[in-house]
C-alpha positions as semicolon CSV with decimal commas, in nm:
position;residue;x (nm);y (nm);z (nm)
1;M;4,029;6,501;-4,407
2;T;3,946;6,131;-4,460
3;Y;3,754;6,132;-4,131
4;E;3,548;6,431;-4,244
5;I;3,453;6,255;-4,568
6;L;3,370;5,920;-4,407
7;S;3,166;6,088;-4,133
8;T;2,969;6,300;-4,382
9;P;2,611;6,171;-4,423
10;V;2,560;5,979;-4,747
11;N;2,277;6,156;-4,928
12;S;2,326;6,066;-5,295
13;P;2,438;5,773;-5,514
14;A;2,757;5,966;-5,598
15;S;2,856;6,023;-5,235
16;L;2,776;5,659;-5,147
17;L;2,988;5,516;-5,429
18;F;3,275;5,753;-5,351
19;Q;3,279;5,655;-4,982
20;Q;3,261;5,284;-5,068
21;C;3,567;5,319;-5,291
22;L;3,746;5,524;-5,026
23;V;3,700;5,250;-4,768
24;E;3,804;4,975;-5,009
25;V;4,122;5,139;-5,141
26;D;4,296;5,207;-4,808
27;P;4,293;4,951;-4,520
28;D;4,328;5,235;-4,269
29;N;4,003;5,379;-4,398
30;K;3,833;5,044;-4,331
31;S;3,934;5,067;-3,965
32;L;3,819;5,426;-3,945
33;N;3,490;5,343;-4,112
34;S;3,437;5,055;-3,867
35;A;3,496;5,291;-3,575
36;I;3,247;5,541;-3,717
37;N;2,992;5,262;-3,759
38;E;3,050;5,152;-3,398
39;V;2,978;5,503;-3,273
40;G;2,673;5,526;-3,498
41;G;2,553;5,188;-3,372
42;Y;2,583;5,303;-3,010
43;F;2,358;5,603;-3,069
44;L;2,123;5,392;-3,281
45;D;2,077;5,157;-2,985
46;K;1,985;5,455;-2,769
47;A;1,728;5,585;-3,016
48;E;1,357;5,518;-2,974
49;T;1,223;5,240;-3,194
50;S;0,963;5,295;-3,464
51;P;0,714;5,033;-3,585
52;L;0,782;4,869;-3,923
53;S;0,545;4,701;-4,163
54;K;0,498;4,331;-4,096
55;D;0,609;4,224;-4,443
56;L;0,929;4,437;-4,455
57;W;1,165;4,151;-4,369
58;N;1,005;3,919;-4,626
59;R;1,036;4,188;-4,895
60;V;1,406;4,233;-4,812
61;L;1,462;3,856;-4,838
62;D;1,276;3,840;-5,169
63;Q;1,486;4,119;-5,313
64;T;1,808;3,952;-5,195
65;N;1,709;3,616;-5,342
66;N;1,617;3,774;-5,674
67;E;1,950;3,951;-5,716
68;K;2,169;3,781;-5,974
69;S;2,530;3,704;-5,896
70;A;2,766;3,963;-6,042
71;P;2,891;3,857;-6,386
72;Q;3,258;3,839;-6,464
73;I;3,396;4,177;-6,560
74;N;3,550;4,185;-6,906
75;E;3,882;4,357;-6,840
76;E;3,993;4,292;-7,197
77;H;3,725;4,537;-7,310
78;D;3,892;4,813;-7,109
79;P;4,221;4,721;-6,933
80;L;4,175;5,019;-6,702
81;L;3,910;4,822;-6,513
82;S;4,179;4,607;-6,350
83;Q;4,314;4,920;-6,176
84;L;3,981;5,009;-6,014
85;P;3,835;4,906;-5,676
86;L;3,601;4,607;-5,693
87;T;3,311;4,831;-5,587
88;L;3,363;5,053;-5,889
89;R;3,430;4,762;-6,124
90;S;3,102;4,603;-6,017
91;H;2,918;4,929;-6,077
92;L;3,065;4,955;-6,426
93;R;3,005;4,593;-6,528
94;N;2,838;4,557;-6,866
95;K;2,877;4,928;-6,925
96;N;3,095;5,098;-7,181
97;I;3,314;5,366;-7,028
98;K;3,281;5,672;-7,249
99;W;3,598;5,876;-7,222
100;K;3,643;6,238;-7,314
101;S;4,003;6,293;-7,416
102;F;4,187;6,617;-7,346
103;K;4,525;6,536;-7,497
104;D;4,699;6,329;-7,223
105;V;4,410;6,344;-6,976
106;K;4,090;6,138;-7,006
107;V;3,766;6,192;-6,816
108;A;3,467;5,957;-6,787
109;S;3,139;6,022;-6,609
110;I;3,044;5,742;-6,367
111;L;2,695;5,863;-6,275
112;P;2,458;6,115;-6,436
113;K;2,504;6,468;-6,306
114;D;2,258;6,530;-6,020
115;N;2,204;6,860;-5,838
116;N;2,544;6,985;-5,952
117;E;2,711;6,668;-5,819
118;K;2,944;6,472;-6,047
119;L;3,137;6,150;-6,003
120;E;3,410;6,105;-6,263
121;L;3,710;5,889;-6,337
122;I;4,018;6,093;-6,419
123;H;4,305;5,921;-6,604
124;V;4,622;6,129;-6,620
125;M;4,892;5,980;-6,841
126;P;5,253;5,954;-6,711
127;G;5,402;6,302;-6,678
128;A;5,086;6,468;-6,811
129;K;4,954;6,788;-6,660
130;I;4,598;6,905;-6,592
131;P;4,589;7,280;-6,670
132;Q;4,577;7,521;-6,377
133;H;4,229;7,542;-6,226
134;T;4,012;7,594;-5,921
135;H;3,670;7,452;-5,835
136;E;3,335;7,626;-5,808
137;G;3,251;7,394;-5,519
138;N;3,445;7,126;-5,332
139;E;3,619;6,844;-5,516
140;S;3,714;6,526;-5,330
141;F;3,977;6,335;-5,528
142;L;4,066;5,975;-5,439
143;V;4,385;5,831;-5,592
144;L;4,300;5,480;-5,717
145;H;4,624;5,396;-5,897
146;G;4,964;5,560;-5,939
147;S;5,019;5,907;-5,797
148;Y;5,025;6,275;-5,878
149;S;5,160;6,601;-5,740
150;D;5,052;6,963;-5,735
151;E;5,152;7,286;-5,565
152;Y;5,046;7,145;-5,227
153;G;5,224;6,808;-5,222
154;N;5,255;6,452;-5,356
155;Y;4,968;6,204;-5,334
156;N;4,983;5,824;-5,356
157;Q;4,727;5,547;-5,394
158;G;4,460;5,557;-5,124
159;S;4,503;5,924;-5,041
160;V;4,218;6,169;-5,076
161;Q;4,238;6,546;-5,121
162;V;3,967;6,810;-5,098
163;R;4,003;7,118;-5,316
164;S;3,783;7,429;-5,337
165;D;3,788;7,772;-5,498
166;N;4,067;7,856;-5,252
167;H;4,299;7,606;-5,420
168;N;4,445;7,705;-5,754
169;H;4,650;7,403;-5,863
170;T;4,808;7,222;-6,156
171;P;4,804;6,842;-6,100
172;V;5,080;6,640;-6,273
173;G;5,070;6,261;-6,315
174;H;5,365;6,055;-6,192
175;A;5,636;6,023;-6,459
176;Q;5,618;5,638;-6,466
177;T;5,272;5,538;-6,347
178;G;5,054;5,836;-6,424
179;C;4,744;5,860;-6,208
180;I;4,392;5,722;-6,206
181;G;4,157;5,894;-5,964
182;L;3,792;5,923;-5,868
183;A;3,665;6,280;-5,847
184;Y;3,348;6,366;-5,654
185;T;3,266;6,729;-5,725
186;H;3,006;6,994;-5,649
187;G;2,995;7,265;-5,911
188;K;3,206;7,334;-6,216
189;I;3,579;7,321;-6,267
190;K;3,722;7,666;-6,340
191;F;4,035;7,672;-6,555
192;S;4,246;7,978;-6,488
193;G;4,551;7,943;-6,712
194;K;4,635;8,081;-7,054
195;F;4,355;7,895;-7,234
196;G;4,115;7,903;-6,938
197;K;3,812;8,046;-7,121
198;L;3,834;7,790;-7,400
199;L;3,889;7,498;-7,163
200;N;3,592;7,604;-6,948
201;L;3,368;7,589;-7,254
202;I;3,489;7,239;-7,341
203;A;3,489;7,094;-6,989
204;N;3,161;7,235;-6,862
């Protein structure tokens, strides 16, 4: 499943940021990503070249020189930042994370919703449960810290799971650590439990 995600073409800011975090969190993913890049490089070498504008390289250098060094991230402002990959922490620097709280589960949007794509941080408190649900489209969930379990297994830091409308599950955060994850989704979440209709109105 990790191979499928890493080999999927990056076609949006959300998919790019998700894949960057995926590679950073698990060293095995770094090796896999390097192998994919090697294969891509081989075919790129075989491709026919296309002419570029004469000033392209100078414009790239100018842009690089004008970029400011990343400021220190204020982890005192939100201690959760220390649990996130550097890629994500850099993206969130100087930004206030706006959490929506659903009892013992917090959700924060990382990027504006675009073409039904969402990238969200999910913080599940120790022992807390996300109500039973499915997904209108695919959800790729990367465990950044701690772990969780559902009807299909147990998942630790660095693991990634893909869920669809075929998966009706009830994620539960680890009793001691809880779970912090990055969710890249297409479509709406569909709660299916006792209070499903109400939760769907709130969440979507």
